[in-house]
PDB file of N, CA, C and O in Angstrom:
ATOM      1  N   MET A   1      29.727  69.523-108.986  1.00  0.00           N
ATOM      2  CA  MET A   1      28.659  69.248-107.897  1.00  0.00           C
ATOM      3  C   MET A   1      28.938  68.015-107.153  1.00  0.00           C
ATOM      4  O   MET A   1      28.593  67.971-105.972  1.00  0.00           O
ATOM      5  N   LYS A   2      29.540  66.970-107.713  1.00  0.00           N
ATOM      6  CA  LYS A   2      29.872  65.495-107.261  1.00  0.00           C
ATOM      7  C   LYS A   2      31.014  65.913-106.015  1.00  0.00           C
ATOM      8  O   LYS A   2      31.106  65.131-105.069  1.00  0.00           O
ATOM      9  N   VAL A   3      31.747  66.968-106.032  1.00  0.00           N
ATOM     10  CA  VAL A   3      32.488  67.155-105.022  1.00  0.00           C
ATOM     11  C   VAL A   3      32.022  67.648-103.822  1.00  0.00           C
ATOM     12  O   VAL A   3      32.516  67.413-102.720  1.00  0.00           O
ATOM     13  N   ILE A   4      30.864  68.478-104.104  1.00  0.00           N
ATOM     14  CA  ILE A   4      30.092  69.183-102.849  1.00  0.00           C
ATOM     15  C   ILE A   4      29.367  67.877-102.348  1.00  0.00           C
ATOM     16  O   ILE A   4      29.384  67.780-101.121  1.00  0.00           O
ATOM     17  N   TYR A   5      28.813  66.977-102.931  1.00  0.00           N
ATOM     18  CA  TYR A   5      28.048  65.835-102.421  1.00  0.00           C
ATOM     19  C   TYR A   5      28.957  64.808-101.570  1.00  0.00           C
ATOM     20  O   TYR A   5      28.440  63.991-100.808  1.00  0.00           O
ATOM     21  N   LYS A   6      30.345  64.912-101.758  1.00  0.00           N
ATOM     22  CA  LYS A   6      30.960  63.949-100.899  1.00  0.00           C
ATOM     23  C   LYS A   6      30.863  63.892 -99.572  1.00  0.00           C
ATOM     24  O   LYS A   6      30.719  62.797 -99.028  1.00  0.00           O
ATOM     25  N   PRO A   7      30.928  65.119 -98.805  1.00  0.00           N
ATOM     26  CA  PRO A   7      30.714  65.228 -97.442  1.00  0.00           C
ATOM     27  C   PRO A   7      29.309  64.568 -96.925  1.00  0.00           C
ATOM     28  O   PRO A   7      29.207  63.756 -96.006  1.00  0.00           O
ATOM     29  N   ILE A   8      28.230  65.112 -97.740  1.00  0.00           N
ATOM     30  CA  ILE A   8      26.890  64.494 -97.598  1.00  0.00           C
ATOM     31  C   ILE A   8      26.812  63.173 -97.886  1.00  0.00           C
ATOM     32  O   ILE A   8      25.934  62.605 -97.236  1.00  0.00           O
ATOM     33  N   GLY A   9      27.469  62.433 -98.689  1.00  0.00           N
ATOM     34  CA  GLY A   9      27.598  60.952 -98.784  1.00  0.00           C
ATOM     35  C   GLY A   9      28.159  60.270 -97.586  1.00  0.00           C
ATOM     36  O   GLY A   9      27.729  59.231 -97.086  1.00  0.00           O
ATOM     37  N   VAL A  10      29.441  61.171 -97.079  1.00  0.00           N
ATOM     38  CA  VAL A  10      29.818  60.396 -95.795  1.00  0.00           C
ATOM     39  C   VAL A  10      28.910  60.589 -94.697  1.00  0.00           C
ATOM     40  O   VAL A  10      29.079  59.717 -93.844  1.00  0.00           O
ATOM     41  N   VAL A  11      28.172  61.265 -94.461  1.00  0.00           N
ATOM     42  CA  VAL A  11      27.159  61.772 -93.368  1.00  0.00           C
ATOM     43  C   VAL A  11      26.228  60.611 -93.697  1.00  0.00           C
ATOM     44  O   VAL A  11      26.048  59.719 -92.868  1.00  0.00           O
ATOM     45  N   LEU A  12      25.608  60.602 -94.940  1.00  0.00           N
ATOM     46  CA  LEU A  12      24.490  59.573 -95.090  1.00  0.00           C
ATOM     47  C   LEU A  12      25.082  58.039 -94.745  1.00  0.00           C
ATOM     48  O   LEU A  12      24.437  57.200 -94.116  1.00  0.00           O
ATOM     49  N   GLY A  13      26.396  57.842 -95.264  1.00  0.00           N
ATOM     50  CA  GLY A  13      26.833  56.514 -94.917  1.00  0.00           C
ATOM     51  C   GLY A  13      26.857  56.291 -93.342  1.00  0.00           C
ATOM     52  O   GLY A  13      26.655  55.158 -92.904  1.00  0.00           O
ATOM     53  N   LEU A  14      27.062  57.193 -92.618  1.00  0.00           N
ATOM     54  CA  LEU A  14      27.096  57.087 -91.110  1.00  0.00           C
ATOM     55  C   LEU A  14      25.900  56.926 -90.622  1.00  0.00           C
ATOM     56  O   LEU A  14      25.687  56.106 -89.728  1.00  0.00           O
ATOM     57  N   ILE A  15      24.899  57.735 -91.177  1.00  0.00           N
ATOM     58  CA  ILE A  15      23.392  57.541 -90.704  1.00  0.00           C
ATOM     59  C   ILE A  15      23.027  56.088 -91.175  1.00  0.00           C
ATOM     60  O   ILE A  15      22.372  55.412 -90.381  1.00  0.00           O
ATOM     61  N   GLY A  16      23.374  55.541 -92.363  1.00  0.00           N
ATOM     62  CA  GLY A  16      22.868  54.224 -92.765  1.00  0.00           C
ATOM     63  C   GLY A  16      23.455  53.207 -91.792  1.00  0.00           C
ATOM     64  O   GLY A  16      22.739  52.282 -91.406  1.00  0.00           O
ATOM     65  N   GLY A  17      24.605  53.310 -91.408  1.00  0.00           N
ATOM     66  CA  GLY A  17      25.316  52.482 -90.535  1.00  0.00           C
ATOM     67  C   GLY A  17      24.783  52.419 -89.111  1.00  0.00           C
ATOM     68  O   GLY A  17      24.875  51.400 -88.426  1.00  0.00           O
ATOM     69  N   ILE A  18      24.196  53.601 -88.677  1.00  0.00           N
ATOM     70  CA  ILE A  18      23.337  53.730 -87.357  1.00  0.00           C
ATOM     71  C   ILE A  18      22.059  52.854 -87.511  1.00  0.00           C
ATOM     72  O   ILE A  18      21.712  51.911 -86.800  1.00  0.00           O
ATOM     73  N   LEU A  19      21.383  53.426 -88.698  1.00  0.00           N
ATOM     74  CA  LEU A  19      20.189  52.588 -88.758  1.00  0.00           C
ATOM     75  C   LEU A  19      20.146  51.138 -88.968  1.00  0.00           C
ATOM     76  O   LEU A  19      19.280  50.354 -88.579  1.00  0.00           O
ATOM     77  N   GLY A  20      21.240  50.891 -89.662  1.00  0.00           N
ATOM     78  CA  GLY A  20      21.363  49.285 -89.862  1.00  0.00           C
ATOM     79  C   GLY A  20      21.819  48.689 -88.621  1.00  0.00           C
ATOM     80  O   GLY A  20      21.455  47.526 -88.448  1.00  0.00           O
ATOM     81  N   LYS A  21      22.579  49.253 -87.659  1.00  0.00           N
ATOM     82  CA  LYS A  21      22.784  48.626 -86.340  1.00  0.00           C
ATOM     83  C   LYS A  21      21.511  48.350 -85.564  1.00  0.00           C
ATOM     84  O   LYS A  21      21.244  47.282 -85.015  1.00  0.00           O
ATOM     85  N   ARG A  22      20.721  49.489 -85.585  1.00  0.00           N
ATOM     86  CA  ARG A  22      19.355  49.511 -84.883  1.00  0.00           C
ATOM     87  C   ARG A  22      18.500  48.486 -85.451  1.00  0.00           C
ATOM     88  O   ARG A  22      17.774  47.800 -84.731  1.00  0.00           O
ATOM     89  N   ALA A  23      18.561  48.329 -86.918  1.00  0.00           N
ATOM     90  CA  ALA A  23      17.519  47.291 -87.414  1.00  0.00           C
ATOM     91  C   ALA A  23      18.143  45.849 -87.058  1.00  0.00           C
ATOM     92  O   ALA A  23      17.417  44.888 -86.804  1.00  0.00           O
ATOM     93  N   PHE A  24      19.438  45.783 -87.061  1.00  0.00           N
ATOM     94  CA  PHE A  24      19.846  44.462 -87.043  1.00  0.00           C
ATOM     95  C   PHE A  24      19.528  44.075 -85.379  1.00  0.00           C
ATOM     96  O   PHE A  24      19.096  42.978 -85.025  1.00  0.00           O
ATOM     97  N   ASN A  25      19.780  45.001 -84.622  1.00  0.00           N
ATOM     98  CA  ASN A  25      19.298  44.678 -83.132  1.00  0.00           C
ATOM     99  C   ASN A  25      17.956  44.366 -82.904  1.00  0.00           C
ATOM    100  O   ASN A  25      17.612  43.492 -82.109  1.00  0.00           O
ATOM    101  N   ALA A  26      17.092  45.118 -83.643  1.00  0.00           N
ATOM    102  CA  ALA A  26      15.680  44.852 -83.460  1.00  0.00           C
ATOM    103  C   ALA A  26      15.316  43.492 -84.129  1.00  0.00           C
ATOM    104  O   ALA A  26      14.392  42.844 -83.637  1.00  0.00           O
ATOM    105  N   VAL A  27      15.946  43.041 -85.164  1.00  0.00           N
ATOM    106  CA  VAL A  27      15.563  41.709 -85.846  1.00  0.00           C
ATOM    107  C   VAL A  27      16.180  40.622 -84.928  1.00  0.00           C
ATOM    108  O   VAL A  27      15.500  39.665 -84.558  1.00  0.00           O
ATOM    109  N   TRP A  28      17.508  40.785 -84.558  1.00  0.00           N
ATOM    110  CA  TRP A  28      17.986  39.795 -83.693  1.00  0.00           C
ATOM    111  C   TRP A  28      17.247  39.471 -82.336  1.00  0.00           C
ATOM    112  O   TRP A  28      17.250  38.354 -81.818  1.00  0.00           O
ATOM    113  N   LYS A  29      16.644  40.533 -81.850  1.00  0.00           N
ATOM    114  CA  LYS A  29      15.738  40.312 -80.573  1.00  0.00           C
ATOM    115  C   LYS A  29      14.653  39.425 -80.979  1.00  0.00           C
ATOM    116  O   LYS A  29      14.177  38.751 -80.066  1.00  0.00           O
ATOM    117  N   ARG A  30      14.237  39.299 -81.951  1.00  0.00           N
ATOM    118  CA  ARG A  30      13.190  38.434 -82.428  1.00  0.00           C
ATOM    119  C   ARG A  30      13.579  37.053 -82.795  1.00  0.00           C
ATOM    120  O   ARG A  30      12.759  36.134 -82.791  1.00  0.00           O
ATOM    121  N   VAL A  31      14.942  36.888 -83.141  1.00  0.00           N
ATOM    122  CA  VAL A  31      15.601  35.560 -83.295  1.00  0.00           C
ATOM    123  C   VAL A  31      16.100  34.910 -82.001  1.00  0.00           C
ATOM    124  O   VAL A  31      15.977  33.701 -81.806  1.00  0.00           O
ATOM    125  N   ASP A  32      16.704  35.801 -81.065  1.00  0.00           N
ATOM    126  CA  ASP A  32      17.155  35.061 -80.024  1.00  0.00           C
ATOM    127  C   ASP A  32      17.119  36.119 -78.833  1.00  0.00           C
ATOM    128  O   ASP A  32      17.237  37.334 -78.989  1.00  0.00           O
ATOM    129  N   GLU A  33      16.917  35.384 -77.479  1.00  0.00           N
ATOM    130  CA  GLU A  33      16.954  36.407 -76.403  1.00  0.00           C
ATOM    131  C   GLU A  33      18.300  36.679 -76.178  1.00  0.00           C
ATOM    132  O   GLU A  33      18.565  37.800 -75.746  1.00  0.00           O
ATOM    133  N   GLU A  34      19.024  36.051 -76.337  1.00  0.00           N
ATOM    134  CA  GLU A  34      20.575  36.638 -76.110  1.00  0.00           C
ATOM    135  C   GLU A  34      21.096  37.471 -77.149  1.00  0.00           C
ATOM    136  O   GLU A  34      20.623  37.466 -78.285  1.00  0.00           O
ATOM    137  N   LYS A  35      22.228  38.313 -76.728  1.00  0.00           N
ATOM    138  CA  LYS A  35      22.892  39.059 -77.729  1.00  0.00           C
ATOM    139  C   LYS A  35      23.430  38.396 -78.839  1.00  0.00           C
ATOM    140  O   LYS A  35      23.474  37.170 -78.737  1.00  0.00           O
ATOM    141  N   PRO A  36      23.881  38.934 -79.950  1.00  0.00           N
ATOM    142  CA  PRO A  36      24.411  38.007 -81.035  1.00  0.00           C
ATOM    143  C   PRO A  36      25.750  37.785 -80.559  1.00  0.00           C
ATOM    144  O   PRO A  36      26.362  38.626 -79.901  1.00  0.00           O
ATOM    145  N   PRO A  37      26.277  36.501 -80.930  1.00  0.00           N
ATOM    146  CA  PRO A  37      27.385  36.093 -80.355  1.00  0.00           C
ATOM    147  C   PRO A  37      28.700  36.626 -81.257  1.00  0.00           C
ATOM    148  O   PRO A  37      28.530  36.785 -82.465  1.00  0.00           O
ATOM    149  N   LYS A  38      29.832  36.863 -80.741  1.00  0.00           N
ATOM    150  CA  LYS A  38      31.074  37.315 -81.403  1.00  0.00           C
ATOM    151  C   LYS A  38      31.674  36.072 -81.902  1.00  0.00           C
ATOM    152  O   LYS A  38      31.295  34.970 -81.506  1.00  0.00           O
ATOM    153  N   ALA A  39      32.672  36.251 -82.830  1.00  0.00           N
ATOM    154  CA  ALA A  39      33.328  35.016 -83.366  1.00  0.00           C
ATOM    155  C   ALA A  39      34.191  34.385 -82.167  1.00  0.00           C
ATOM    156  O   ALA A  39      34.514  33.197 -82.204  1.00  0.00           O
ATOM    157  N   THR A  40      34.518  35.151 -81.199  1.00  0.00           N
ATOM    158  CA  THR A  40      35.272  34.570 -79.992  1.00  0.00           C
ATOM    159  C   THR A  40      34.420  34.212 -79.003  1.00  0.00           C
ATOM    160  O   THR A  40      34.979  33.936 -77.941  1.00  0.00           O
ATOM    161  N   THR A  41      33.161  34.126 -79.025  1.00  0.00           N
ATOM    162  CA  THR A  41      32.299  33.596 -77.864  1.00  0.00           C
ATOM    163  C   THR A  41      32.586  32.072 -77.898  1.00  0.00           C
ATOM    164  O   THR A  41      32.596  31.433 -78.950  1.00  0.00           O
ATOM    165  N   LYS A  42      32.808  31.557 -76.730  1.00  0.00           N
ATOM    166  CA  LYS A  42      33.239  30.257 -76.668  1.00  0.00           C
ATOM    167  C   LYS A  42      32.017  29.416 -76.450  1.00  0.00           C
ATOM    168  O   LYS A  42      31.987  28.345 -77.057  1.00  0.00           O
ATOM    169  N   GLU A  43      31.050  29.716 -75.714  1.00  0.00           N
ATOM    170  CA  GLU A  43      29.890  28.756 -75.578  1.00  0.00           C
ATOM    171  C   GLU A  43      28.704  29.030 -76.503  1.00  0.00           C
ATOM    172  O   GLU A  43      27.580  29.290 -76.074  1.00  0.00           O
ATOM    173  N   THR A  44      29.025  28.957 -77.803  1.00  0.00           N
ATOM    174  CA  THR A  44      27.887  29.116 -78.929  1.00  0.00           C
ATOM    175  C   THR A  44      28.242  28.197 -80.052  1.00  0.00           C
ATOM    176  O   THR A  44      29.335  27.641 -80.154  1.00  0.00           O
ATOM    177  N   THR A  45      27.318  28.082 -80.829  1.00  0.00           N
ATOM    178  CA  THR A  45      27.649  27.332 -81.969  1.00  0.00           C
ATOM    179  C   THR A  45      28.117  28.162 -83.296  1.00  0.00           C
ATOM    180  O   THR A  45      27.750  29.313 -83.532  1.00  0.00           O
ATOM    181  N   ILE A  46      28.984  27.395 -84.119  1.00  0.00           N
ATOM    182  CA  ILE A  46      29.547  28.110 -85.347  1.00  0.00           C
ATOM    183  C   ILE A  46      28.272  28.694 -86.183  1.00  0.00           C
ATOM    184  O   ILE A  46      28.252  29.809 -86.705  1.00  0.00           O
ATOM    185  N   ALA A  47      27.246  27.773 -86.214  1.00  0.00           N
ATOM    186  CA  ALA A  47      26.043  28.053 -86.910  1.00  0.00           C
ATOM    187  C   ALA A  47      25.305  29.534 -86.414  1.00  0.00           C
ATOM    188  O   ALA A  47      24.828  30.363 -87.189  1.00  0.00           O
ATOM    189  N   LYS A  48      25.339  29.627 -85.096  1.00  0.00           N
ATOM    190  CA  LYS A  48      24.716  30.874 -84.585  1.00  0.00           C
ATOM    191  C   LYS A  48      25.819  32.091 -84.855  1.00  0.00           C
ATOM    192  O   LYS A  48      25.413  33.214 -85.154  1.00  0.00           O
ATOM    193  N   VAL A  49      26.970  31.855 -84.754  1.00  0.00           N
ATOM    194  CA  VAL A  49      27.989  33.064 -85.034  1.00  0.00           C
ATOM    195  C   VAL A  49      27.563  33.459 -86.530  1.00  0.00           C
ATOM    196  O   VAL A  49      27.028  34.520 -86.851  1.00  0.00           O
ATOM    197  N   VAL A  50      27.894  32.422 -87.363  1.00  0.00           N
ATOM    198  CA  VAL A  50      28.074  32.709 -88.795  1.00  0.00           C
ATOM    199  C   VAL A  50      26.358  33.339 -89.249  1.00  0.00           C
ATOM    200  O   VAL A  50      26.222  34.312 -89.991  1.00  0.00           O
ATOM    201  N   SER A  51      25.411  32.731 -88.769  1.00  0.00           N
ATOM    202  CA  SER A  51      24.075  33.371 -88.847  1.00  0.00           C
ATOM    203  C   SER A  51      24.056  34.659 -88.556  1.00  0.00           C
ATOM    204  O   SER A  51      23.759  35.468 -89.435  1.00  0.00           O
ATOM    205  N   ALA A  52      24.334  35.021 -87.416  1.00  0.00           N
ATOM    206  CA  ALA A  52      24.327  36.324 -86.829  1.00  0.00           C
ATOM    207  C   ALA A  52      25.072  37.467 -87.690  1.00  0.00           C
ATOM    208  O   ALA A  52      24.639  38.605 -87.871  1.00  0.00           O
ATOM    209  N   ALA A  53      26.430  36.869 -88.244  1.00  0.00           N
ATOM    210  CA  ALA A  53      27.229  37.718 -89.090  1.00  0.00           C
ATOM    211  C   ALA A  53      26.413  37.995 -90.258  1.00  0.00           C
ATOM    212  O   ALA A  53      26.080  39.141 -90.559  1.00  0.00           O
ATOM    213  N   ALA A  54      26.030  36.792 -91.031  1.00  0.00           N
ATOM    214  CA  ALA A  54      25.384  37.008 -92.271  1.00  0.00           C
ATOM    215  C   ALA A  54      24.129  37.827 -92.191  1.00  0.00           C
ATOM    216  O   ALA A  54      23.860  38.557 -93.145  1.00  0.00           O
ATOM    217  N   LEU A  55      23.387  37.784 -91.218  1.00  0.00           N
ATOM    218  CA  LEU A  55      22.013  38.606 -90.908  1.00  0.00           C
ATOM    219  C   LEU A  55      22.598  40.116 -91.001  1.00  0.00           C
ATOM    220  O   LEU A  55      22.209  40.973 -91.795  1.00  0.00           O
ATOM    221  N   GLN A  56      23.591  40.259 -90.047  1.00  0.00           N
ATOM    222  CA  GLN A  56      23.991  41.517 -89.724  1.00  0.00           C
ATOM    223  C   GLN A  56      24.619  42.323 -91.294  1.00  0.00           C
ATOM    224  O   GLN A  56      24.341  43.461 -91.674  1.00  0.00           O
ATOM    225  N   ALA A  57      25.358  41.492 -91.862  1.00  0.00           N
ATOM    226  CA  ALA A  57      25.861  41.969 -93.105  1.00  0.00           C
ATOM    227  C   ALA A  57      24.749  42.321 -94.131  1.00  0.00           C
ATOM    228  O   ALA A  57      24.810  43.372 -94.768  1.00  0.00           O
ATOM    229  N   VAL A  58      23.737  41.439 -94.284  1.00  0.00           N
ATOM    230  CA  VAL A  58      22.781  41.711 -95.237  1.00  0.00           C
ATOM    231  C   VAL A  58      21.931  43.078 -94.803  1.00  0.00           C
ATOM    232  O   VAL A  58      21.640  43.966 -95.604  1.00  0.00           O
ATOM    233  N   ILE A  59      21.607  43.081 -93.473  1.00  0.00           N
ATOM    234  CA  ILE A  59      20.771  44.281 -93.021  1.00  0.00           C
ATOM    235  C   ILE A  59      21.693  45.717 -93.178  1.00  0.00           C
ATOM    236  O   ILE A  59      21.278  46.790 -93.615  1.00  0.00           O
ATOM    237  N   PHE A  60      22.816  45.463 -92.777  1.00  0.00           N
ATOM    238  CA  PHE A  60      23.788  46.873 -92.893  1.00  0.00           C
ATOM    239  C   PHE A  60      23.874  47.103 -94.404  1.00  0.00           C
ATOM    240  O   PHE A  60      23.558  48.235 -94.770  1.00  0.00           O
ATOM    241  N   LYS A  61      24.228  46.272 -95.301  1.00  0.00           N
ATOM    242  CA  LYS A  61      24.322  46.682 -96.538  1.00  0.00           C
ATOM    243  C   LYS A  61      23.067  47.114 -97.253  1.00  0.00           C
ATOM    244  O   LYS A  61      23.159  48.016 -98.085  1.00  0.00           O
ATOM    245  N   VAL A  62      21.924  46.561 -97.009  1.00  0.00           N
ATOM    246  CA  VAL A  62      20.567  47.036 -97.756  1.00  0.00           C
ATOM    247  C   VAL A  62      20.095  48.453 -97.003  1.00  0.00           C
ATOM    248  O   VAL A  62      19.507  49.350 -97.607  1.00  0.00           O
ATOM    249  N   THR A  63      20.409  48.500 -95.749  1.00  0.00           N
ATOM    250  CA  THR A  63      20.117  49.824 -95.140  1.00  0.00           C
ATOM    251  C   THR A  63      20.914  50.858 -95.610  1.00  0.00           C
ATOM    252  O   THR A  63      20.355  51.905 -95.937  1.00  0.00           O
ATOM    253  N   ARG A  64      22.191  50.747 -95.708  1.00  0.00           N
ATOM    254  CA  ARG A  64      23.226  51.867 -96.303  1.00  0.00           C
ATOM    255  C   ARG A  64      22.849  52.120 -97.904  1.00  0.00           C
ATOM    256  O   ARG A  64      22.935  53.244 -98.399  1.00  0.00           O
ATOM    257  N   VAL A  65      22.471  51.084 -98.575  1.00  0.00           N
ATOM    258  CA  VAL A  65      22.283  51.205-100.025  1.00  0.00           C
ATOM    259  C   VAL A  65      20.876  52.064-100.136  1.00  0.00           C
ATOM    260  O   VAL A  65      20.678  52.905-101.014  1.00  0.00           O
ATOM    261  N   VAL A  66      20.063  51.763 -99.245  1.00  0.00           N
ATOM    262  CA  VAL A  66      18.566  52.539 -99.224  1.00  0.00           C
ATOM    263  C   VAL A  66      18.811  54.071 -98.895  1.00  0.00           C
ATOM    264  O   VAL A  66      18.239  55.018 -99.434  1.00  0.00           O
ATOM    265  N   VAL A  67      19.785  54.124 -97.894  1.00  0.00           N
ATOM    266  CA  VAL A  67      19.869  55.594 -97.596  1.00  0.00           C
ATOM    267  C   VAL A  67      20.763  56.174 -98.539  1.00  0.00           C
ATOM    268  O   VAL A  67      20.382  57.279 -98.924  1.00  0.00           O
ATOM    269  N   ASP A  68      21.736  55.812 -98.986  1.00  0.00           N
ATOM    270  CA  ASP A  68      22.667  56.249 -99.997  1.00  0.00           C
ATOM    271  C   ASP A  68      21.676  56.564-101.306  1.00  0.00           C
ATOM    272  O   ASP A  68      21.798  57.640-101.891  1.00  0.00           O
ATOM    273  N   ARG A  69      20.871  55.759-101.660  1.00  0.00           N
ATOM    274  CA  ARG A  69      20.131  56.024-102.952  1.00  0.00           C
ATOM    275  C   ARG A  69      19.175  57.071-102.781  1.00  0.00           C
ATOM    276  O   ARG A  69      18.996  57.928-103.647  1.00  0.00           O
ATOM    277  N   ALA A  70      18.464  57.032-101.542  1.00  0.00           N
ATOM    278  CA  ALA A  70      17.568  58.229-101.240  1.00  0.00           C
ATOM    279  C   ALA A  70      18.415  59.510-101.145  1.00  0.00           C
ATOM    280  O   ALA A  70      17.854  60.542-101.512  1.00  0.00           O
ATOM    281  N   GLY A  71      19.575  59.589-100.745  1.00  0.00           N
ATOM    282  CA  GLY A  71      20.345  60.718-100.565  1.00  0.00           C
ATOM    283  C   GLY A  71      20.609  61.405-102.104  1.00  0.00           C
ATOM    284  O   GLY A  71      20.540  62.599-102.395  1.00  0.00           O
ATOM    285  N   ALA A  72      20.911  60.334-102.928  1.00  0.00           N
ATOM    286  CA  ALA A  72      21.347  60.584-104.232  1.00  0.00           C
ATOM    287  C   ALA A  72      20.127  61.236-104.929  1.00  0.00           C
ATOM    288  O   ALA A  72      20.277  62.289-105.549  1.00  0.00           O
ATOM    289  N   ARG A  73      18.909  60.618-104.837  1.00  0.00           N
ATOM    290  CA  ARG A  73      17.716  61.044-105.542  1.00  0.00           C
ATOM    291  C   ARG A  73      17.332  62.374-104.854  1.00  0.00           C
ATOM    292  O   ARG A  73      16.746  63.188-105.568  1.00  0.00           O
ATOM    293  N   GLY A  74      17.548  62.668-103.727  1.00  0.00           N
ATOM    294  CA  GLY A  74      17.313  64.039-103.137  1.00  0.00           C
ATOM    295  C   GLY A  74      18.114  65.128-103.617  1.00  0.00           C
ATOM    296  O   GLY A  74      17.750  66.278-103.863  1.00  0.00           O
ATOM    297  N   TRP A  75      19.412  64.543-103.731  1.00  0.00           N
ATOM    298  CA  TRP A  75      20.429  65.690-104.184  1.00  0.00           C
ATOM    299  C   TRP A  75      20.131  65.974-105.706  1.00  0.00           C
ATOM    300  O   TRP A  75      20.432  67.075-106.167  1.00  0.00           O
ATOM    301  N   GLU A  76      19.521  64.966-106.531  1.00  0.00           N
ATOM    302  CA  GLU A  76      19.330  65.197-107.828  1.00  0.00           C
ATOM    303  C   GLU A  76      18.087  66.256-107.984  1.00  0.00           C
ATOM    304  O   GLU A  76      17.967  67.113-108.860  1.00  0.00           O
ATOM    305  N   ARG A  77      17.247  65.984-106.962  1.00  0.00           N
ATOM    306  CA  ARG A  77      15.953  66.951-107.143  1.00  0.00           C
ATOM    307  C   ARG A  77      16.242  68.215-106.629  1.00  0.00           C
ATOM    308  O   ARG A  77      15.592  69.193-106.999  1.00  0.00           O
ATOM    309  N   LEU A  78      17.250  68.312-105.724  1.00  0.00           N
ATOM    310  CA  LEU A  78      17.768  69.737-105.351  1.00  0.00           C
ATOM    311  C   LEU A  78      18.572  70.455-106.275  1.00  0.00           C
ATOM    312  O   LEU A  78      18.394  71.654-106.489  1.00  0.00           O
ATOM    313  N   THR A  79      19.509  69.728-106.869  1.00  0.00           N
ATOM    314  CA  THR A  79      20.367  70.301-107.764  1.00  0.00           C
ATOM    315  C   THR A  79      20.170  70.254-109.118  1.00  0.00           C
ATOM    316  O   THR A  79      20.330  71.232-109.847  1.00  0.00           O
ATOM    317  N   GLY A  80      19.789  69.032-109.541  1.00  0.00           N
ATOM    318  CA  GLY A  80      19.525  68.733-110.884  1.00  0.00           C
ATOM    319  C   GLY A  80      20.756  67.829-111.514  1.00  0.00           C
ATOM    320  O   GLY A  80      20.911  67.508-112.692  1.00  0.00           O
ATOM    321  N   SER A  81      21.536  67.532-110.438  1.00  0.00           N
ATOM    322  CA  SER A  81      22.660  66.878-110.918  1.00  0.00           C
ATOM    323  C   SER A  81      22.863  65.516-110.042  1.00  0.00           C
ATOM    324  O   SER A  81      22.825  65.561-108.812  1.00  0.00           O
ATOM    325  N   TRP A  82      23.093  64.238-110.796  1.00  0.00           N
ATOM    326  CA  TRP A  82      23.183  63.158-110.286  1.00  0.00           C
ATOM    327  C   TRP A  82      24.502  62.907-109.572  1.00  0.00           C
ATOM    328  O   TRP A  82      25.484  63.094-110.290  1.00  0.00           O
ATOM    329  N   PRO A  83      24.756  62.516-108.291  1.00  0.00           N
ATOM    330  CA  PRO A  83      25.993  62.625-107.802  1.00  0.00           C
ATOM    331  C   PRO A  83      27.103  61.508-107.911  1.00  0.00           C
ATOM    332  O   PRO A  83      28.236  61.582-107.436  1.00  0.00           O
ATOM    333  N   GLY A  84      26.546  60.430-108.646  1.00  0.00           N
ATOM    334  CA  GLY A  84      27.330  59.248-108.778  1.00  0.00           C
ATOM    335  C   GLY A  84      27.477  58.909-110.249  1.00  0.00           C
ATOM    336  O   GLY A  84      27.364  59.862-111.020  1.00  0.00           O
ATOM    337  N   GLU A  85      27.692  57.801-110.727  1.00  0.00           N
ATOM    338  CA  GLU A  85      27.750  57.293-112.120  1.00  0.00           C
ATOM    339  C   GLU A  85      26.208  57.255-112.630  1.00  0.00           C
ATOM    340  O   GLU A  85      25.201  57.033-111.959  1.00  0.00           O
ATOM    341  N   LYS A  86      26.319  57.533-113.989  1.00  0.00           N
ATOM    342  CA  LYS A  86      24.956  57.552-114.740  1.00  0.00           C
ATOM    343  C   LYS A  86      24.653  56.027-114.941  1.00  0.00           C
ATOM    344  O   LYS A  86      23.511  55.632-114.707  1.00  0.00           O
ATOM    345  N   ARG A  87      25.608  55.159-115.358  1.00  0.00           N
ATOM    346  CA  ARG A  87      25.441  53.857-115.785  1.00  0.00           C
ATOM    347  C   ARG A  87      26.403  52.937-114.974  1.00  0.00           C
ATOM    348  O   ARG A  87      27.415  53.413-114.459  1.00  0.00           O
ATOM    349  N   PRO A  88      26.099  51.683-114.868  1.00  0.00           N
ATOM    350  CA  PRO A  88      27.250  50.762-114.408  1.00  0.00           C
ATOM    351  C   PRO A  88      28.322  50.462-115.323  1.00  0.00           C
ATOM    352  O   PRO A  88      28.143  50.335-116.534  1.00  0.00           O
ATOM    353  N   LYS A  89      29.481  50.345-114.723  1.00  0.00           N
ATOM    354  CA  LYS A  89      30.582  50.197-115.426  1.00  0.00           C
ATOM    355  C   LYS A  89      30.630  48.754-116.154  1.00  0.00           C
ATOM    356  O   LYS A  89      30.133  47.802-115.552  1.00  0.00           O
ATOM    357  N   PRO A  90      31.186  48.564-117.376  1.00  0.00           N
ATOM    358  CA  PRO A  90      31.007  47.260-117.941  1.00  0.00           C
ATOM    359  C   PRO A  90      31.837  46.266-117.160  1.00  0.00           C
ATOM    360  O   PRO A  90      32.958  46.531-116.725  1.00  0.00           O
ATOM    361  N   ALA A  91      31.177  45.024-116.997  1.00  0.00           N
ATOM    362  CA  ALA A  91      31.979  43.929-116.304  1.00  0.00           C
ATOM    363  C   ALA A  91      33.347  43.563-116.993  1.00  0.00           C
ATOM    364  O   ALA A  91      33.465  43.464-118.214  1.00  0.00           O
ATOM    365  N   ASP A  92      34.351  43.376-116.106  1.00  0.00           N
ATOM    366  CA  ASP A  92      35.707  42.978-116.662  1.00  0.00           C
ATOM    367  C   ASP A  92      35.661  41.525-117.008  1.00  0.00           C
ATOM    368  O   ASP A  92      35.189  40.710-116.216  1.00  0.00           O
ATOM    369  N   ASP A  93      36.151  41.177-118.197  1.00  0.00           N
ATOM    370  CA  ASP A  93      36.005  39.783-118.774  1.00  0.00           C
ATOM    371  C   ASP A  93      37.217  39.025-118.157  1.00  0.00           C
ATOM    372  O   ASP A  93      37.250  37.811-118.358  1.00  0.00           O
ATOM    373  N   ASP A  94      38.057  39.503-117.545  1.00  0.00           N
ATOM    374  CA  ASP A  94      39.333  38.746-116.949  1.00  0.00           C
ATOM    375  C   ASP A  94      38.910  38.312-115.585  1.00  0.00           C
ATOM    376  O   ASP A  94      39.809  37.639-115.081  1.00  0.00           O
ATOM    377  N   ASP A  95      37.867  38.447-114.790  1.00  0.00           N
ATOM    378  CA  ASP A  95      37.500  38.163-113.601  1.00  0.00           C
ATOM    379  C   ASP A  95      36.654  36.543-113.546  1.00  0.00           C
ATOM    380  O   ASP A  95      36.312  35.968-112.513  1.00  0.00           O
ATOM    381  N   ASP A  96      36.490  36.138-114.706  1.00  0.00           N
ATOM    382  CA  ASP A  96      36.188  34.699-114.796  1.00  0.00           C
ATOM    383  C   ASP A  96      36.838  33.818-113.980  1.00  0.00           C
ATOM    384  O   ASP A  96      36.591  32.614-114.051  1.00  0.00           O
TER     385      ASP A  96
END
């Protein structure tokens, strides 16, 4: 069943990305009247560039996780099978 879920997971990832972009644009409009600056925008501050990037990263990741989780729960209700890992993998002690 996990193999069948793979294409659904890809579509959910795309949907999450689209929703994340829309959410970021909506939030940024409340932060600043200008569009978010790119790293190569000359007439802006580094603080504004980094703030925009950090906000975008958080919104994108959270949105994608929420969509992925909802998809996994829906798949489980529909099929009775969880499409991913049952438990988190143990932490690797060598990464300290």
